[in-house]
N, CA and C atoms as an extended XYZ file, in Angstrom:
288
Properties=species:S:1:pos:R:3:atomname:S:1:resname:S:1:resid:I:1 pbc="F F F"
N         0.842       -1.175        0.000 N   MET     1
C         0.000        0.000        0.000 CA  MET     1
C         0.892        1.246        0.000 C   MET     1
N         0.481        2.243       -0.761 N   ILE     2
C         1.206        3.517       -0.784 CA  ILE     2
C         0.695        4.364        0.364 C   ILE     2
N         1.624        4.933        1.151 N   VAL     3
C         1.189        5.652        2.341 CA  VAL     3
C         1.487        7.146        2.343 C   VAL     3
N         2.538        7.595        1.641 N   ILE     4
C         2.882        9.012        1.727 CA  ILE     4
C         3.771        9.418        0.553 C   ILE     4
N         3.672       10.674        0.170 N   ALA     5
C         4.537       11.228       -0.867 CA  ALA     5
C         5.961       11.328       -0.325 C   ALA     5
N         6.932       11.225       -1.224 N   ALA     6
C         8.333       11.312       -0.812 CA  ALA     6
C         9.185       11.824       -1.963 C   ALA     6
N        10.312       12.363       -1.611 N   ILE     7
C        11.306       12.810       -2.588 CA  ILE     7
C        12.635       12.206       -2.200 C   ILE     7
N        13.327       11.689       -3.201 N   LYS     8
C        14.659       11.113       -2.991 CA  LYS     8
C        15.684       12.036       -3.638 C   LYS     8
N        16.693       12.423       -2.862 N   THR     9
C        17.727       13.317       -3.377 CA  THR     9
C        18.800       12.521       -4.120 C   THR     9
N        19.680       13.241       -4.783 N   SER    10
C        20.770       12.586       -5.515 CA  SER    10
C        21.725       11.849       -4.573 C   SER    10
N        21.690       12.202       -3.286 N   THR    11
C        22.536       11.504       -2.306 CA  THR    11
C        21.804       10.326       -1.661 C   THR    11
N        20.545       10.117       -2.037 N   GLY    12
C        19.776        8.993       -1.506 CA  GLY    12
C        18.947        9.315       -0.282 C   GLY    12
N        19.033       10.550        0.206 N   GLU    13
C        18.225       10.932        1.363 CA  GLU    13
C        16.765       11.068        0.937 C   GLU    13
N        15.860       10.653        1.809 N   ILE    14
C        14.439       10.690        1.495 CA  ILE    14
C        13.717       11.654        2.431 C   ILE    14
N        12.933       12.532        1.830 N   PHE    15
C        12.084       13.460        2.574 CA  PHE    15
C        10.647       13.073        2.284 C   PHE    15
N         9.819       13.037        3.322 N   LYS    16
C         8.436       12.637        3.117 CA  LYS    16
C         7.481       13.729        3.574 C   LYS    16
N         6.286       13.683        3.017 N   GLY    17
C         5.238       14.645        3.355 CA  GLY    17
C         3.955       14.254        2.658 C   GLY    17
N         2.870       14.870        3.041 N   ARG    18
C         1.596       14.509        2.422 CA  ARG    18
C         1.542       14.924        0.959 C   ARG    18
N         2.242       16.001        0.609 N   LYS    19
C         2.323       16.448       -0.781 CA  LYS    19
C         3.796       16.688       -1.114 C   LYS    19
N         4.127       16.613       -2.389 N   HIS    20
C         5.531       16.731       -2.785 CA  HIS    20
C         6.128       18.102       -2.470 C   HIS    20
N         5.340       19.160       -2.573 N   HIS    21
C         5.917       20.474       -2.253 CA  HIS    21
C         6.297       20.556       -0.771 C   HIS    21
N         5.641       19.774        0.078 N   MET    22
C         6.018       19.737        1.495 CA  MET    22
C         7.373       19.045        1.665 C   MET    22
N         7.639       18.064        0.841 N   CYS    23
C         8.942       17.383        0.857 CA  CYS    23
C        10.043       18.348        0.430 C   CYS    23
N         9.761       19.116       -0.618 N   ILE    24
C        10.746       20.094       -1.104 CA  ILE    24
C        11.003       21.143       -0.030 C   ILE    24
N         9.951       21.592        0.605 N   ARG    25
C        10.107       22.584        1.678 CA  ARG    25
C        10.996       22.021        2.793 C   ARG    25
N        10.782       20.756        3.151 N   ALA    26
C        11.605       20.132        4.190 CA  ALA    26
C        13.066       20.041        3.766 C   ALA    26
N        13.306       19.776        2.480 N   MET    27
C        14.682       19.741        1.970 CA  MET    27
C        15.366       21.080        2.176 C   MET    27
N        14.687       22.143        1.764 N   VAL    28
C        15.277       23.480        1.832 CA  VAL    28
C        15.431       23.928        3.290 C   VAL    28
N        14.432       23.654        4.108 N   VAL    29
C        14.492       24.038        5.525 CA  VAL    29
C        15.629       23.315        6.245 C   VAL    29
N        15.953       22.102        5.794 N   SER    30
C        17.044       21.354        6.428 CA  SER    30
C        18.397       22.039        6.256 C   SER    30
N        18.465       22.982        5.314 N   LYS    31
C        19.696       23.731        4.988 CA  LYS    31
C        20.794       22.846        4.412 C   LYS    31
N        20.465       21.597        4.107 N   ARG    32
C        21.437       20.714        3.466 CA  ARG    32
C        21.295       20.756        1.950 C   ARG    32
N        20.190       21.330        1.484 N   TYR    33
C        19.910       21.368        0.046 CA  TYR    33
C        19.432       22.758       -0.341 C   TYR    33
N        20.187       23.444       -1.194 N   PRO    34
C        19.721       24.749       -1.665 CA  PRO    34
C        18.548       24.570       -2.631 C   PRO    34
N        17.829       25.630       -2.872 N   MET    35
C        16.646       25.556       -3.726 CA  MET    35
C        16.981       25.002       -5.108 C   MET    35
N        18.170       25.296       -5.634 N   ASP    36
C        18.503       24.789       -6.975 CA  ASP    36
C        18.775       23.279       -6.975 C   ASP    36
N        18.873       22.659       -5.796 N   ALA    37
C        19.080       21.209       -5.713 CA  ALA    37
C        17.810       20.438       -6.033 C   ALA    37
N        16.681       21.128       -6.106 N   VAL    38
C        15.421       20.433       -6.362 CA  VAL    38
C        15.339       19.900       -7.788 C   VAL    38
N        16.285       20.268       -8.621 N   GLU    39
C        16.312       19.724       -9.981 CA  GLU    39
C        16.885       18.307       -9.996 C   GLU    39
N        17.633       17.933       -8.987 N   ASP    40
C        18.265       16.613       -8.909 CA  ASP    40
C        17.527       15.683       -7.955 C   ASP    40
N        16.219       15.688       -8.026 N   ILE    41
C        15.433       14.863       -7.111 CA  ILE    41
C        14.512       13.941       -7.897 C   ILE    41
N        14.057       12.906       -7.216 N   ILE    42
C        13.093       11.984       -7.806 CA  ILE    42
C        11.818       12.067       -6.967 C   ILE    42
N        10.723       12.419       -7.624 N   HIS    43
C         9.426       12.433       -6.942 CA  HIS    43
C         8.917       11.005       -6.873 C   HIS    43
N         8.417       10.621       -5.705 N   GLY    44
C         7.896        9.278       -5.550 CA  GLY    44
C         7.056        9.158       -4.302 C   GLY    44
N         7.005        7.948       -3.766 N   PHE    45
C         6.171        7.646       -2.614 CA  PHE    45
C         6.832        6.562       -1.778 C   PHE    45
N         6.407        6.457       -0.535 N   LEU    46
C         6.821        5.352        0.320 CA  LEU    46
C         5.648        4.395        0.450 C   LEU    46
N         5.963        3.096        0.417 N   ASP    47
C         4.909        2.106        0.651 CA  ASP    47
C         4.853        1.789        2.144 C   ASP    47
N         3.959        0.894        2.525 N   ASP    48
C         3.760        0.578        3.940 CA  ASP    48
C         4.927       -0.179        4.561 C   ASP    48
N         5.904       -0.556        3.759 N   GLU    49
C         7.111       -1.196        4.290 CA  GLU    49
C         8.306       -0.246        4.275 C   GLU    49
N         8.069        1.022        3.914 N   GLY    50
C         9.129        2.020        3.910 CA  GLY    50
C         9.969        2.052        2.651 C   GLY    50
N         9.566        1.324        1.613 N   ASN    51
C        10.301        1.328        0.346 CA  ASN    51
C         9.961        2.560       -0.470 C   ASN    51
N        10.991        3.184       -1.057 N   PHE    52
C        10.772        4.317       -1.949 CA  PHE    52
C        10.459        3.790       -3.346 C   PHE    52
N         9.395        4.323       -3.935 N   LEU    53
C         9.005        3.969       -5.304 CA  LEU    53
C         8.850        5.254       -6.092 C   LEU    53
N         9.432        5.313       -7.304 N   ASP    54
C         9.219        6.506       -8.115 CA  ASP    54
C         7.755        6.550       -8.543 C   ASP    54
N         7.342        7.632       -9.212 N   ARG    55
C         5.925        7.813       -9.548 CA  ARG    55
C         5.355        6.646      -10.360 C   ARG    55
N         6.123        6.120      -11.300 N   THR    56
C         5.650        5.028      -12.143 CA  THR    56
C         5.533        3.731      -11.351 C   THR    56
N         6.558        3.411      -10.581 N   GLU    57
C         6.520        2.209       -9.738 CA  GLU    57
C         5.381        2.310       -8.720 C   GLU    57
N         5.213        3.499       -8.154 N   ALA    58
C         4.174        3.709       -7.148 CA  ALA    58
C         2.786        3.519       -7.746 C   ALA    58
N         2.583        3.996       -8.969 N   LYS    59
C         1.274        3.836       -9.611 CA  LYS    59
C         0.948        2.355       -9.795 C   LYS    59
N         1.931        1.581      -10.238 N   LYS    60
C         1.716        0.141      -10.418 CA  LYS    60
C         1.364       -0.520       -9.089 C   LYS    60
N         2.083       -0.161       -8.035 N   HIS    61
C         1.845       -0.731       -6.705 CA  HIS    61
C         0.469       -0.301       -6.181 C   HIS    61
N         0.126        0.955       -6.387 N   PHE    62
C        -1.150        1.532       -5.974 CA  PHE    62
C        -2.309        0.744       -6.595 C   PHE    62
N        -2.210        0.486       -7.893 N   VAL    63
C        -3.253       -0.260       -8.611 CA  VAL    63
C        -3.280       -1.709       -8.140 C   VAL    63
N        -2.108       -2.319       -8.003 N   LYS    64
C        -2.009       -3.718       -7.556 CA  LYS    64
C        -2.660       -3.911       -6.180 C   LYS    64
N        -2.495       -2.924       -5.302 N   CYS    65
C        -3.061       -3.001       -3.956 CA  CYS    65
C        -4.552       -2.666       -3.927 C   CYS    65
N        -5.066       -2.180       -5.041 N   GLY    66
C        -6.483       -1.842       -5.097 CA  GLY    66
C        -6.846       -0.571       -4.353 C   GLY    66
N        -5.880        0.332       -4.191 N   GLN    67
C        -6.172        1.585       -3.515 CA  GLN    67
C        -7.027        2.460       -4.422 C   GLN    67
N        -8.033        3.130       -3.864 N   PRO    68
C        -8.871        3.996       -4.697 CA  PRO    68
C        -8.192        5.343       -4.931 C   PRO    68
N        -8.320        5.870       -6.141 N   SER    69
C        -7.812        7.206       -6.435 CA  SER    69
C        -8.901        8.206       -6.097 C   SER    69
N        -8.505        9.296       -5.481 N   TYR    70
C        -9.450       10.340       -5.133 CA  TYR    70
C        -9.494       11.461       -6.164 C   TYR    70
N        -8.717       11.341       -7.228 N   ARG    71
C        -8.793       12.362       -8.274 CA  ARG    71
C        -9.993       12.100       -9.157 C   ARG    71
N       -10.455       13.152       -9.805 N   LYS    72
C       -11.569       13.020      -10.737 CA  LYS    72
C       -11.099       12.210      -11.939 C   LYS    72
N       -11.979       11.408      -12.527 N   PRO    73
C       -11.571       10.531      -13.639 CA  PRO    73
C       -10.829       11.250      -14.768 C   PRO    73
N       -11.199       12.483      -15.081 N   ASN    74
C       -10.523       13.202      -16.174 CA  ASN    74
C        -9.159       13.748      -15.749 C   ASN    74
N        -8.783       13.593      -14.487 N   GLN    75
C        -7.490       14.072      -13.999 CA  GLN    75
C        -6.499       12.943      -13.752 C   GLN    75
N        -6.936       11.721      -13.908 N   ILE    76
C        -6.078       10.588      -13.578 CA  ILE    76
C        -5.023       10.375      -14.651 C   ILE    76
N        -3.776       10.299      -14.231 N   ASP    77
C        -2.667        9.962      -15.110 CA  ASP    77
C        -2.475        8.458      -14.961 C   ASP    77
N        -2.515        7.750      -16.055 N   PHE    78
C        -2.499        6.297      -15.965 CA  PHE    78
C        -1.106        5.700      -15.787 C   PHE    78
N        -0.065        6.508      -15.918 N   ASP    79
C         1.291        5.987      -15.791 CA  ASP    79
C         1.987        6.370      -14.489 C   ASP    79
N         1.578        7.474      -13.890 N   GLU    80
C         2.262        7.961      -12.703 CA  GLU    80
C         1.281        8.259      -11.583 C   GLU    80
N         1.747        8.109      -10.352 N   LEU    81
C         0.939        8.416       -9.179 CA  LEU    81
C         1.243        9.835       -8.725 C   LEU    81
N         0.222       10.526       -8.257 N   PHE    82
C         0.359       11.874       -7.719 CA  PHE    82
C        -0.264       11.901       -6.332 C   PHE    82
N         0.194       12.815       -5.494 N   SER    83
C        -0.324       12.865       -4.130 CA  SER    83
C        -1.827       13.109       -4.113 C   SER    83
N        -2.360       13.763       -5.130 N   GLU    84
C        -3.802       13.981       -5.213 CA  GLU    84
C        -4.576       12.668       -5.287 C   GLU    84
N        -3.917       11.592       -5.729 N   ASP    85
C        -4.567       10.285       -5.782 CA  ASP    85
C        -4.836        9.725       -4.385 C   ASP    85
N        -4.047       10.147       -3.399 N   LEU    86
C        -4.102        9.539       -2.073 CA  LEU    86
C        -5.155       10.107       -1.130 C   LEU    86
N        -5.608       11.337       -1.375 N   TYR    87
C        -6.469       11.999       -0.406 CA  TYR    87
C        -7.754       12.505       -1.052 C   TYR    87
N        -8.880       12.420       -0.327 N   PRO    88
C       -10.125       13.008       -0.830 CA  PRO    88
C        -9.919       14.512       -1.059 C   PRO    88
N       -10.578       15.060       -2.056 N   GLU    89
C       -10.378       16.452       -2.438 CA  GLU    89
C       -10.574       17.404       -1.258 C   GLU    89
N       -11.612       17.223       -0.465 N   SER    90
C       -11.850       18.128        0.663 CA  SER    90
C       -10.690       18.090        1.668 C   SER    90
N       -10.162       16.903        1.927 N   GLU    91
C        -9.019       16.767        2.846 CA  GLU    91
C        -7.781       17.364        2.209 C   GLU    91
N        -7.589       17.121        0.918 N   TYR    92
C        -6.429       17.615        0.201 CA  TYR    92
C        -6.401       19.142        0.232 C   TYR    92
N        -7.548       19.783        0.007 N   ASP    93
C        -7.627       21.235        0.014 CA  ASP    93
C        -7.268       21.816        1.377 C   ASP    93
N        -7.618       21.119        2.438 N   LEU    94
C        -7.336       21.610        3.783 CA  LEU    94
C        -5.857       21.527        4.145 C   LEU    94
N        -5.097       20.698        3.428 N   MET    95
C        -3.683       20.489        3.780 CA  MET    95
C        -2.779       21.580        3.259 C   MET    95
N        -3.266       22.459        2.388 N   GLY    96
C        -2.452       23.564        1.874 CA  GLY    96
C        -1.486       23.085        0.929 C   GLY    96
């Protein structure tokens, strides 16, 4: 099961958050990564065992686990997973 959005840096460090921009914010706030370092990152997700999966791998796992997508049908990307898939729209809007 996919549990949370995550970003993996070029050094292998993983930052997690409910949305990817929260992961980027955590990277910059850590002062270990300048804002221009966000170009060398991989957007992905963590599964329930703590494994990092890129967007494509995560989408396959998400579908395999039978997790429901909360995005509207016309917004679903069939190859990649997005944090919007994980949360109901009303909850997603409240998270900023």
